[in-house]
C-alpha positions in Angstrom: -21.6 -43.4 69.8 -18.7 -41.9 71.8 -18.4 -38.7 73.8 -16.0 -36.3 72.1 -15.0 -34.4 75.3 -11.5 -34.7 76.6 -11.2 -36.1 80.1 -8.0 -35.4 82.0 -6.7 -37.2 85.1 -3.8 -35.4 86.8 -2.1 -36.7 90.0 0.6 -34.5 91.6 0.9 -32.6 88.3 1.4 -35.8 86.2 -1.1 -36.5 83.4 -2.4 -40.1 83.8 -5.2 -39.8 81.2 -3.7 -42.4 78.9 -3.5 -44.9 81.8 -7.0 -44.3 83.0 -9.6 -47.0 82.1 -13.3 -47.7 82.4 -14.6 -44.6 84.1 -13.8 -41.8 86.6 -16.4 -41.5 89.4 -16.9 -38.2 91.3 -19.2 -37.9 94.2 -19.9 -34.4 95.6 -22.2 -32.8 98.1 -25.1 -34.2 100.1 -28.4 -36.0 99.5 -30.7 -33.6 101.4 -30.7 -29.9 102.2 -29.9 -30.5 105.9 -26.6 -32.4 105.5 -23.5 -30.1 106.0 -20.5 -32.4 106.5 -20.5 -34.8 103.5 -17.0 -35.0 101.9 -16.5 -35.4 98.2 -14.7 -38.4 96.7 -13.2 -39.4 93.4 -12.0 -42.8 92.1 -9.9 -43.6 89.1 -8.4 -46.8 87.7 -5.0 -46.9 86.1 -3.2 -49.5 84.1 0.4 -48.8 84.6 3.4 -50.6 86.1 4.4 -48.1 88.8 2.5 -44.9 89.1 4.3 -42.1 91.0 1.5 -41.7 93.5 1.7 -40.9 97.2 -0.8 -40.1 100.0 -1.6 -36.5 100.0 -0.9 -35.9 96.3 -3.3 -33.5 94.6 -5.8 -35.1 92.2 -7.5 -32.9 89.5 -10.1 -34.1 87.1 -11.1 -31.9 84.1 -13.4 -32.2 81.2 -13.2 -30.0 78.0 -16.0 -27.7 77.2 -17.1 -27.2 73.6 -14.2 -24.8 73.0 -11.8 -27.5 74.3 -11.1 -25.4 77.4 -10.6 -27.6 80.4 -13.2 -27.3 83.2 -12.3 -28.6 86.6 -14.8 -31.0 88.1 -12.9 -32.2 91.1 -9.9 -31.2 93.2 -8.8 -33.3 96.2 -5.9 -35.3 97.6 -5.1 -39.0 97.4 -6.4 -41.0 100.4 -6.0 -44.6 99.2 -4.2 -46.4 96.4 -3.9 -50.1 95.8 -3.1 -52.6 93.1 -4.6 -55.8 91.8 -2.6 -58.1 89.5 -4.2 -59.4 86.3 -2.9 -61.2 83.1 -2.5 -57.8 81.4 -0.6 -56.4 84.4 -1.4 -54.3 87.5 -4.6 -52.4 87.9 -4.3 -49.5 90.3 -7.2 -48.0 92.1 -6.7 -44.4 93.2 -9.2 -42.8 95.7 -9.2 -39.1 96.6 -11.1 -37.0 99.1 -12.3 -33.4 99.0 -11.4 -30.6 101.4 -14.0 -31.4 104.0 -12.1 -34.6 104.8 -8.9 -32.6 105.2 -10.7 -30.2 107.6 -12.0 -33.2 109.5 -8.4 -34.1 110.4 -7.6 -30.7 111.8 -8.3 -29.1 115.2 -9.0 -25.6 116.1 -6.7 -24.9 119.0 -7.5 -21.2 119.6 -10.9 -19.6 120.4 -12.9 -18.4 117.4 -14.8 -15.2 118.4 -18.5 -14.8 118.4 -19.7 -13.5 115.0 -22.1 -14.1 112.2 -22.0 -17.6 110.9 -20.3 -16.8 107.6 -17.4 -15.1 109.3 -17.1 -18.0 111.7 -17.1 -20.5 108.9 -14.4 -18.6 107.1 -12.2 -18.6 110.2 -12.8 -22.4 110.5 -12.0 -23.0 106.9 -8.7 -21.1 107.2 -7.8 -23.4 110.1 -8.9 -26.5 108.3 -7.4 -25.9 104.9 -4.4 -23.5 105.2 -1.2 -25.3 104.2 1.4 -25.9 106.8 5.2 -26.1 106.4 5.4 -29.6 107.6 2.7 -30.7 105.2 4.4 -29.2 102.1 6.3 -31.8 100.0 9.9 -31.2 98.8 12.9 -29.6 100.4 12.7 -26.2 102.1 15.2 -24.7 99.7 13.0 -25.8 96.7 9.9 -24.0 97.8 8.5 -21.5 95.4 5.1 -20.9 97.1 4.3 -17.5 98.5 2.7 -16.8 101.9 -0.6 -16.1 100.2 -0.6 -19.6 98.7 -0.4 -21.1 102.2 -3.8 -19.5 103.1 -7.1 -21.1 102.4 -9.3 -19.8 99.5 -12.4 -18.2 101.1 -13.8 -16.8 97.9 -17.0 -19.0 98.0 -18.0 -18.3 101.6 -20.8 -15.9 102.1 -19.5 -13.4 104.7 -20.5 -12.1 107.2 -23.6 -14.3 107.1 -27.0 -13.7 108.7 -27.1 -15.0 112.2 -25.0 -14.3 115.3 -23.3 -17.4 116.8 -21.6 -17.9 120.1 -17.8 -18.1 120.3 -16.1 -21.5 119.8 -14.2 -21.6 123.0 -14.1 -25.2 123.9 -10.8 -26.0 122.3 -9.2 -28.0 120.9 -12.2 -29.0 118.8 -12.7 -30.7 115.4 -12.9 -28.3 112.5 -15.3 -30.3 110.4 -17.8 -30.7 113.3 -17.7 -27.0 114.0 -18.1 -26.1 110.3 -21.3 -28.3 110.2 -22.6 -26.8 113.4 -22.1 -23.2 112.3 -23.7 -23.8 108.9 -26.7 -25.6 110.4 -27.1 -22.9 113.1 -27.1 -20.3 110.3 -29.6 -22.2 108.2 -27.2 -22.3 105.3 -25.4 -24.9 103.2 -21.8 -26.0 103.4 -20.2 -27.5 100.3 -17.0 -28.3 98.5 -16.1 -26.3 95.3 -14.8 -28.0 92.1 -11.5 -26.2 92.7 -10.9 -27.8 96.1 -12.1 -25.1 98.5 -14.9 -25.0 101.1 -17.9 -22.9 100.2 -20.8 -21.7 102.3 -24.2 -20.4 101.0 -26.0 -18.4 103.7 -29.8 -18.7 104.1 -30.5 -15.9 101.6 -28.4 -17.1 98.6 -31.0 -19.6 97.3 -33.9 -17.1 97.9 -32.0 -14.5 95.9 -31.2 -16.8 92.9 -32.7 -15.0 89.9 -35.1 -17.0 87.8 -32.9 -16.6 84.8 -30.1 -18.4 86.5 -32.0 -21.7 87.0 -30.7 -24.5 84.9 -33.5 -26.0 82.8 -33.3 -29.8 82.2 -35.6 -30.9 79.3 -37.2 -34.3 79.7 -35.3 -35.6 76.7 -32.1 -35.8 78.7 -33.5 -37.1 82.0 -33.7 -40.9 82.6 -37.1 -42.1 83.6 -35.6 -43.9 86.6 -35.0 -40.5 88.0 -38.6 -40.1 89.2 -38.8 -42.1 92.4 -40.9 -39.9 94.8 -40.6 -40.8 98.4 -42.6 -39.5 101.4 -41.0 -40.5 104.7 -42.5 -40.1 108.2 -38.9 -39.7 109.5 -38.9 -36.2 108.0 -42.1 -35.2 110.0 -41.8 -33.2 113.2 -44.3 -30.9 114.8 -43.0 -30.5 118.4 -39.5 -28.9 118.4 -37.1 -28.1 121.1 -34.3 -25.8 120.0 -31.2 -25.3 122.2 -29.3 -22.1 121.7 -26.5 -20.4 123.6 -28.9 -18.8 126.1 -31.1 -21.7 126.8 -33.9 -23.6 125.1 -37.2 -22.8 123.4 -40.1 -25.0 122.4 -42.5 -24.6 119.5 -45.2 -26.9 118.1 -48.0 -27.1 115.6 -51.4 -28.1 117.0 -52.8 -28.4 113.4 -50.1 -30.9 112.5 -50.5 -32.8 115.7 -54.2 -33.1 115.0 -53.5 -34.7 111.6 -50.4 -36.9 112.3 -50.0 -37.2 116.0 -47.1 -35.8 118.0 -43.6 -36.0 116.6 -40.9 -34.6 118.8 -37.4 -33.5 117.7 -34.5 -31.6 119.3 -32.0 -29.4 117.6 -28.7 -28.1 118.9 -27.6 -24.6 117.6 -25.0 -22.1 118.7 -27.3 -19.1 118.1 -26.9 -16.3 120.5 -30.1 -14.3 120.2 -33.4 -15.7 121.5 -35.4 -14.0 118.7 -33.2 -15.6 116.1 -33.6 -19.0 117.8 -37.4 -18.5 117.6 -37.1 -17.6 113.9 -34.9 -20.7 113.4 -37.6 -22.9 115.2 -40.4 -21.4 113.2 -38.7 -22.1 109.9 -37.9 -25.7 110.9 -41.5 -26.2 112.0 -42.8 -24.8 108.7 -40.9 -27.3 106.6 -41.3 -30.3 108.9 -44.9 -30.2 110.2 -46.3 -31.7 107.0 -45.1 -34.6 104.9 -42.8 -33.8 102.0 -42.3 -35.7 98.8 -38.8 -35.8 97.5 -37.0 -37.4 94.5 -35.1 -40.2 96.3 -33.0 -41.5 93.4 -31.7 -38.3 91.9 -32.1 -36.8 88.5 -30.1 -39.0 86.1 -28.9 -37.2 83.0 -27.6 -39.0 79.9 -24.9 -36.6 78.8 -24.9 -38.0 75.2 -28.5 -36.6 74.8 -27.6 -33.2 76.1 -26.7 -30.3 73.8 -23.2 -28.8 73.8 -24.5 -25.7 75.6 -26.4 -27.7 78.2 -23.3 -29.9 78.8 -21.2 -26.9 79.3 -23.7 -25.6 81.9 -23.7 -29.0 83.7 -19.9 -29.0 83.9 -20.2 -25.9 86.1 -22.8 -27.4 88.5 -22.1 -27.3 92.3 -24.3 -27.4 95.3 -26.9 -24.6 95.5 -27.5 -24.5 91.7 -31.2 -23.9 91.0 -32.7 -26.4 88.5 -36.0 -26.8 86.7 -36.8 -30.3 85.6 -39.3 -30.5 82.7 -41.6 -33.4 81.7 -42.0 -34.6 85.3 -44.8 -37.2 85.8 -48.0 -35.6 87.0 -48.1 -37.9 90.1 -45.0 -35.9 91.3 -46.0 -32.5 90.0 -49.4 -31.8 88.4 -47.7 -29.0 86.5 -45.2 -31.4 85.0 -42.3 -29.3 86.3 -40.1 -29.9 89.3 -38.2 -26.9 90.7 -35.4 -27.2 93.3 -31.8 -26.9 94.2 -28.8 -29.2 93.7 -27.6 -30.7 97.0 -25.1 -33.2 95.6 -24.2 -35.0 92.4 -22.3 -38.0 90.9 -20.3 -37.9 87.7 -19.6 -41.1 85.8 -17.1 -40.1 83.2 -16.3 -42.4 80.3 -16.1 -42.1 76.5 -19.2 -44.3 75.8 -21.9 -43.4 78.4 -21.1 -40.4 80.6 -23.8 -39.6 83.1 -24.6 -37.0 85.8 -26.9 -37.8 88.7 -28.2 -34.7 90.4 -29.6 -35.0 93.9 -32.1 -32.2 94.0 -34.3 -30.9 96.9 -37.6 -29.3 96.6 -37.7 -25.6 96.1 -39.9 -25.0 99.1 -37.3 -26.6 101.5 -34.9 -23.8 100.8 -37.3 -20.8 100.4 -39.3 -21.5 103.5 -39.1 -17.9 104.7 -41.6 -16.6 102.1 -44.8 -15.1 103.6 -48.1 -14.1 102.1 -47.4 -10.4 102.4 -43.9 -10.7 101.0 -45.0 -11.5 97.4 -46.9 -8.2 96.7 -50.3 -7.8 95.1 -49.2 -8.3 91.4 -48.0 -11.8 91.8 -51.1 -12.8 93.8 -53.3 -11.7 90.9 -51.5 -14.5 88.9 -52.0 -17.2 91.4 -54.9 -19.7 91.0 -57.8 -19.4 93.5 -57.2 -23.0 94.7 -53.7 -22.3 96.1 -53.2 -23.4 99.7 -50.9 -22.1 102.3 -48.9 -25.4 102.3 -48.2 -25.1 98.6 -47.6 -21.3 98.4 -43.8 -21.3 98.6 -43.5 -23.7 95.7 -46.1 -22.2 93.3 -44.7 -18.7 93.7 
């Protein structure tokens, strides 16, 4: 059985699809909800004598949807290319990186004003991704780009954000490091889009995802090796010290200490307001003061078993997508359903066994701000009498 979807490999505008062999591998996003600086990568293999490839060339990978319309899965730039010689000729390996890698090689040389975290991230993304004259290939006279095309695409950044952050005034400073710090301080999620931009989801985006927009994955498309629950003491913390722009605060859970002993942790933020630092600390304590079980291996999807409609939905997946996994073993969820958010993913694209591995975090790790009073009386009437505080955010 072969997959009928067209896969296109484009490098610097040249279609190398006929030269690509074996598979195309795309890695995007993180493995946990608290990672904010993981750059995407792509790797392709080409059988050709002399590909016209150079460092910095743009790489675009697309897959056709069921109407044969190309859907972009990866956009990045060539970072490494090398050749191995075999009897059949040279085999070229082309590796490309996403936009976070590019921002990691840039420095902010001017102060970025104090603002909410989304506004600050947008300013950093502009510094990290905007094109520069000296980085533009070709001769000056041959340029057809407009000034607008030299700016970064900020469409997928939630602005202004939620939390006030201090100015970034210790310059020059690395853009990627500051992006990660701002996103973490704002309790949001930094990611790379399929079209080669930087995105940021503030702390309210996942909470506001409508139930109808969650992607449902039936058990028939999910490999059984997906279900590897892991509970790690390294994720446990019940005595926290939070540094913010005005000083430090401490918070702890005596209940958790009584059960597990004392587990200290320190966090650095650039939050300005003490009340917001206290709220940040309370959220961290809420999710870290008790052990959490996560799916360590990812959710492995056999694309050949997926319907055309589901496959089209999967082609659109990026970080922050809500997913519902059905037919989960009861030792993971007694209800047989796992609900969470995509943190990262790996595509293995080939014509015989295409797969998608989704790294999904538990719903409660992203919607930790829910309180008993926030749900309203109607929904509580539908909740079982045995519901505990620890499980409330997930069952609701």
